[in-house]
C-alpha positions in Angstrom: -0.2 0.1 -0.7 1.4 3.4 -1.1 2.5 5.4 1.8 1.0 9.3 2.6 2.8 12.2 3.6 -0.1 13.5 5.6 1.0 17.0 5.6 1.3 17.0 1.2 -2.3 15.3 1.6 -3.5 18.3 3.7 -1.8 20.7 1.3 -3.7 19.6 -2.0 -7.0 18.0 -0.2 -7.5 20.2 3.2 -11.0 21.1 2.0 -11.8 18.2 -0.2 -15.3 16.8 0.2 -15.1 14.0 3.3 -17.1 11.5 0.8 -14.0 12.5 -2.2 -11.4 11.7 0.7 -12.2 9.0 1.6 -12.3 7.5 -2.0 -8.5 8.8 -2.7 -6.7 7.5 0.2 -7.6 5.0 3.2 -9.9 5.5 5.9 -6.5 6.4 8.7 -5.7 9.0 6.2 -9.1 10.8 5.4 -9.6 10.8 9.0 -6.7 12.6 10.1 -7.0 15.1 7.4 -10.8 15.9 8.4 -9.4 16.0 11.6 -7.1 18.8 10.8 -9.3 21.0 8.4 -11.6 21.4 11.9 -8.2 22.5 13.8 -7.5 24.0 11.1 -10.8 26.0 11.5 -10.5 26.4 15.3 -5.9 28.0 14.6 -7.8 30.6 12.7 -10.4 32.1 15.0 -8.1 31.4 17.7 -5.4 33.5 15.9 -3.8 34.6 20.0 -4.7 30.8 21.3 -1.5 29.4 22.1 0.3 26.0 21.4 -0.9 24.4 25.1 -5.0 25.4 24.5 -4.3 24.2 20.8 -2.8 21.1 21.9 -5.9 21.0 25.4 -8.7 21.5 22.9 -7.4 19.2 20.1 -7.4 16.1 23.3 -10.3 17.2 24.6 -12.1 17.4 21.4 -10.4 14.6 19.2 -10.2 12.5 22.4 -6.2 12.0 21.4 -3.1 12.1 22.4 -0.8 14.9 23.1 1.8 13.7 21.2 -0.7 13.5 18.3 -2.1 16.7 19.2 1.5 18.5 18.8 2.4 16.4 15.6 -2.0 18.1 14.0 0.0 21.9 15.5 2.8 21.1 13.6 1.2 20.5 10.3 -1.7 23.5 11.2 1.5 25.7 11.3 3.4 24.2 8.4 -0.4 25.2 6.1 0.1 28.7 7.7 2.2 29.9 4.4 -0.5 29.0 2.5 -3.1 31.1 4.3 -4.2 33.3 1.8 -5.5 30.6 -0.9 -6.3 27.9 2.4 -8.5 30.9 3.9 -10.3 30.9 0.0 -10.5 27.8 -0.5 -12.2 27.1 3.0 -14.6 29.9 2.5 -15.7 28.5 -0.4 -16.3 24.6 0.8 -18.0 26.6 3.3 -20.2 28.6 0.1 -20.8 24.9 -0.7 -21.8 23.4 2.1 -24.3 25.9 3.5 -26.0 25.4 0.2 -26.1 21.8 0.0 -27.5 22.1 3.5 -29.9 25.1 2.6 -31.0 22.8 -0.8 -31.6 19.3 1.9 -33.6 21.6 4.1 -36.0 23.1 1.3 -36.0 19.4 -0.1 -37.3 18.3 3.4 -40.4 20.9 3.3 -40.9 19.8 -0.5 -40.0 23.7 -1.1 -39.1 23.3 -4.0 -38.3 27.3 -5.2 -35.8 27.0 -2.3 -34.4 24.0 -3.9 -34.1 25.5 -7.2 -33.0 29.1 -5.8 -30.4 27.0 -3.8 -29.3 24.8 -6.8 -29.2 28.2 -9.2 -26.2 29.7 -6.9 -24.6 26.7 -6.7 -24.0 26.2 -10.2 -23.2 30.1 -10.3 -20.9 29.9 -7.9 -19.5 26.6 -9.0 -19.5 28.0 -13.0 -20.8 24.8 -14.4 -22.6 26.7 -16.7 -18.7 27.1 -18.2 -16.8 24.8 -20.5 -13.0 23.9 -18.6 -10.6 25.9 -19.8 -8.2 24.3 -22.5 -5.1 23.6 -21.8 -2.4 25.8 -24.3 -1.0 22.4 -26.8 2.1 24.1 -26.6 4.5 20.8 -28.3 1.9 22.4 -31.6 3.4 26.1 -31.0 5.5 26.5 -34.4 9.0 28.2 -33.9 9.0 31.6 -35.8 12.1 31.2 -38.1 13.9 34.5 -38.6 16.8 34.7 -41.4 19.0 38.6 -41.1 17.9 40.6 -44.0 19.8 44.2 -44.6 16.2 45.1 -46.3 14.3 47.9 -44.2 11.7 47.6 -46.2 10.6 44.1 -44.0 10.2 46.8 -41.3 8.1 49.0 -43.8 10.8 51.7 -44.5 11.1 52.5 -47.8 14.8 51.5 -49.0 17.4 54.5 -50.5 16.9 53.3 -54.4 21.4 52.9 -55.5 22.1 52.3 -51.8 25.7 50.5 -52.7 26.2 53.1 -55.3 26.0 55.5 -53.1 28.1 54.7 -50.7 31.1 53.8 -53.3 30.3 58.3 -54.4 30.1 59.0 -51.0 33.7 57.4 -50.1 35.6 58.0 -53.1 34.2 61.8 -52.7 35.7 61.9 -49.0 38.8 60.0 -49.8 39.8 62.6 -52.8 39.1 65.7 -50.3 41.6 64.0 -47.5 44.4 63.2 -49.9 46.8 64.5 -47.8 45.8 61.8 -44.8 47.9 59.0 -45.4 48.3 55.8 -44.0 51.5 54.7 -42.2 51.9 51.1 -40.8 53.4 51.3 -37.2 56.7 51.3 -35.6 58.6 51.0 -32.7 59.2 54.3 -31.1 62.8 55.2 -30.5 63.9 56.3 -27.1 67.1 56.0 -26.4 66.6 54.6 -22.8 69.8 54.2 -22.0 70.8 57.8 -22.6 67.4 59.2 -20.9 67.4 57.3 -18.0 71.4 56.0 -17.3 71.5 52.7 -15.3 73.8 55.1 -12.5 70.6 57.4 -11.8 68.3 55.1 -11.2 70.1 52.9 -9.4 70.6 55.9 -6.9 67.1 57.4 -7.2 66.1 54.1 -6.0 68.4 54.2 -3.4 67.0 58.1 -1.9 63.4 56.8 -2.3 64.6 52.8 -0.1 
């Protein structure tokens, strides 16, 4: 039998309906999730309560040992970072629970008008009239091919006529206007360092610095 991590189960199915919980997990796991759900709700209703009070309430309410109560407390605290989303899920769960309870009470009284309103509210809240969102088929998305070009018309810009000829004309023009400029090759500079920096003077300066 597969092992279930209670914390991970609670993160996924803390507010899942009881009958669905029992279909997904063994009774021992489902029972603990249902208990932790009640403990979690108590924790939200008593935010200033101490750990000792949480444990005392769990032991008294569910007839469990202190060790197990502290274990439940650790799970509840681990769920707190997900408080915003969990609280939203909790309110959804509570709304559905109240609507279904209203429907059942109306059914017992054969109050079809209230039954219809409850059913309509349930359907609208759970958006059962809408089709499920389709998953984007990423594997079918074709990658856009790109090709390098110097043609500005692809951007909607009108190309300059005779562009290459115009470039050559400008090169000849400016080269002719600057005929005094000559390209020369690099040469090592001859600074006559031995004459400018005799070794004796350098040694004397180094001695003075020291």
